[in-house]
N, C-alpha and C positions, 0 to 999 in steps of 0.2 A: 165841601161842595161837590155836588155830584153833577153827572152829564145829563140832567134833566133838560128836555126841550132844546136840545143841541141842535145846530146846523150842522149836517153830516154830507159828506161827499162820497157818491158811489163811484168807483174806480173800474171801468171796463177794458181791459187790453184786448186789442181786436187785430187779427191778421186774416184776411178773406173770409170774412163772416156775414157778407153783405146780406144774404137772405135771413140771418137770425137777427138782425138790426132792429127791424119793425117790431116783430113779435116780442123781443125782450122788452124794449122800452115800454110797449103798450102795457105788458104785465106789470113792469115797476110802477107806472103810472095809476094802474088801477088797484094796486094793493096799499100803495101809501096814500093816507088820506090828506086832506087839505092842512091838517093840523101839523104834518110832518114839514120841517123845512131842510130842503136837501137840493143839491145839485147832481146831474149825471155827466161824469167826464169820460168820454169815449178817447182811448189812445190808440190810434191807428198804426200799428207797428208795420210800416212799409207795405200795407195791402197791394195788391195788384188787382182786384176786382172792383166792385163799386161801393165797397164799404163806407168810404168817405163821403161818397155822394149820398148815400141812404141817411148818414147822420146828419149832413147839411139839411137835406130836406126837412128832419125832424126839427132842426134848430128853429127853422122858419114858423114851425108849429108852435115852438115851446122855446122861445128866445131866452127866457129867465130861468131855465131849467137844465137845458142841455148845452155841453160844450165839446168842442173836436179840437185834440191835439194830435198832430201827425209827426211820426219819424219820417225822414226822407228814406231810410233804408232800414230794413228789419234789424233790430237789436235784442229781440227776445221778450219773454213775457216780463221776467224780473225788471228789466230795464223799463219797459211800457208802465209797469205799475209804479215805479219810481218817480218816473216822470209824470204820471197823473197825480200822485201823492204830492210832489213838489209844488205842483201848479194848483193844489185843491185848496178851497176857502175854510172846508169844514173841520171842526175839532175832532171828528170822529170819522175815520176812515171804513168804507164797506168796499170789499173787494169781491166781484163775482165774475164768472167766466163769460164769456161772450157766445158761446155756442148753444147756450139756452138749456143745458142739462142741469144747472142750478135752478132752484124755483125761487123766484123773486118774494113769493108769499112768505118763506122764511125770514127775510130781512127783519120784520118787525119783531119777531121773538129775539133774534140775536142783539137787536137794539134795546129791547127792554131788559136784557141781562147787562148789557153795557152800562146802562143808567144806574146800576146799583154800586158801580165804582166810583171812588173819589176821583175828580179831575186831576190830580197829581200822581195817580198811580200809573204803571204799567202793566197792560194785560192783552190778551188775546181771546176772542171769542171765536173758537173754531167750528166750523161745521164737520159733521160727520155722517159720510153717506153710507148708513148702515146696509141700506139695500141698494146696491148699485146695480144700473141698467146697462151694464157693459158685458162683453163677450166673456165667456168662463175663462178665457186664457189671459184675458186682460185683468180679470178680477183676482186670478192666481197671482200675477205679477205683483200687483198692487199688494195683495195680502203677505206675500213674502218680502217685499222691500218694506212695507211699514212695520213688519215685525223686528226686521234686522234694524232699522233706523231707531226705532224706539228703544230697542235693548242698548246700542251704542250711545243714542244721544241722551236718553232719558228725559225726553221732551213731552210725556204724559199725553200723546196724541195718536190715537188710532188710524187716523186718515189725514196726514198732513197735506196730501195733493188735494184736498177739496178746495175749490177756488172762493168758496163763500166764507168770510172772514170779516171781523170788526176789530179794529185796531186804532188807538188814539195816534193821530198824525204826528204829535210830538213824541211818541214811542216810536214809530216807524222810521222817522229821520234821524234816530239816534243809533240805527241797526247797521252794521258793516256791510256795504254793498258788493256783490259778486253776482255773478250770472248763476241763475236757478235759486236764489236766495229765496224767491217766494215760497218754495217747498221746505225751506226750513224756519219760516217766521216764529212757529211755537219755541223752538230751541232757541232761537236767538233773542226773542223776548223774555224766555225764561233766564237766560244769561244776564240780563239786566236786572234780575231780581222780581220780574213780573209774574203775574197769574196767569194760568192757562185754563180756560173753561171750554170744555166739549159740549156741543149741542147737536143732538140728531137732527138731520136736514133730510128732505127729499132729494131723489135724483131722478132724472128722466133721461129717456132715449134722445139721442141727437137727431133732430129732423132734418137739418140741412147743412151741408158741408162735409169735411173730413177732419179726423184728428191730426193736429200737427205733429205729433210725437211718435217716433218709432221705439221699439224695445231696446234695441242694443244702444242707440245713441244716448238714451236716458240712463240706462244701466251704467254705462262708462262715466259720464257725467255725475251722475249720483254718487259712484264710490268717490270719486275726487272730491267732490263738494263735501262730502260726510267726513272726509279726514280732515278738510279745511275746519269745519264747523267744531269737530273734537279738539283741534288745535286751539281755537278762539276759546272754547269752554276751558281748558287746561290753563291757560294763562290770563283767565278772568279773575279780578278780585273786585268784591264788593264791601266798601269800608262801612262801618256804623259811624254815622257822624251826629256830633252834638256840638252845640255852642256852647262856649263857657264865658261866664263872667266872674267878676271880682266879687269877692265877698262883701256884704254890706256890713 
């Protein structure tokens, strides 16, 4: 059985993204047709602006589609995603960044690929921002980081930082949790014996707000996290299982 006509959950981790809430939700609702069955879960990660109020206003308009979960204090993007996945009702999870740089129009394509996989399989459909709308310096950082990570982890992913991904909920909940784990989803899912599928997606300029990440903090955390993922990979064993019966 495959993921045909499956109810899915769109998880949006957000911190101080008030000005991006309305445009992003409106785009999602525009691109997804009535035949799609889904929910949108915003996880407000300790915002100090009007992010939650903006989402609550949309819930009044779309009470059967939009949900809001709050962290009292900021716990980071990976924790926010895990909170959303834990509370989700969908069999498939779609993650998308709250800053509006991912194009919701790409969701349907990623879902159509996910529907080709059996329900019992582990997989990750990962977006690849081939033409990034970032500064030259930021693109250079990402290019170097992605090459190093791909070489060390063998995750078959040219752009693990892209927020647009589709993963089965049951797969996500099997992954080891640690801060920044969302940047290593392909490697962690491959560790389960899962399949990684890369799909080129669009990338856009940020229209509102500011990036939450600095270069040096991300670099230091990335080195530590990468060593941890390598440790997990080295100690992983995937057995071949068969059920045995007595000869008749």
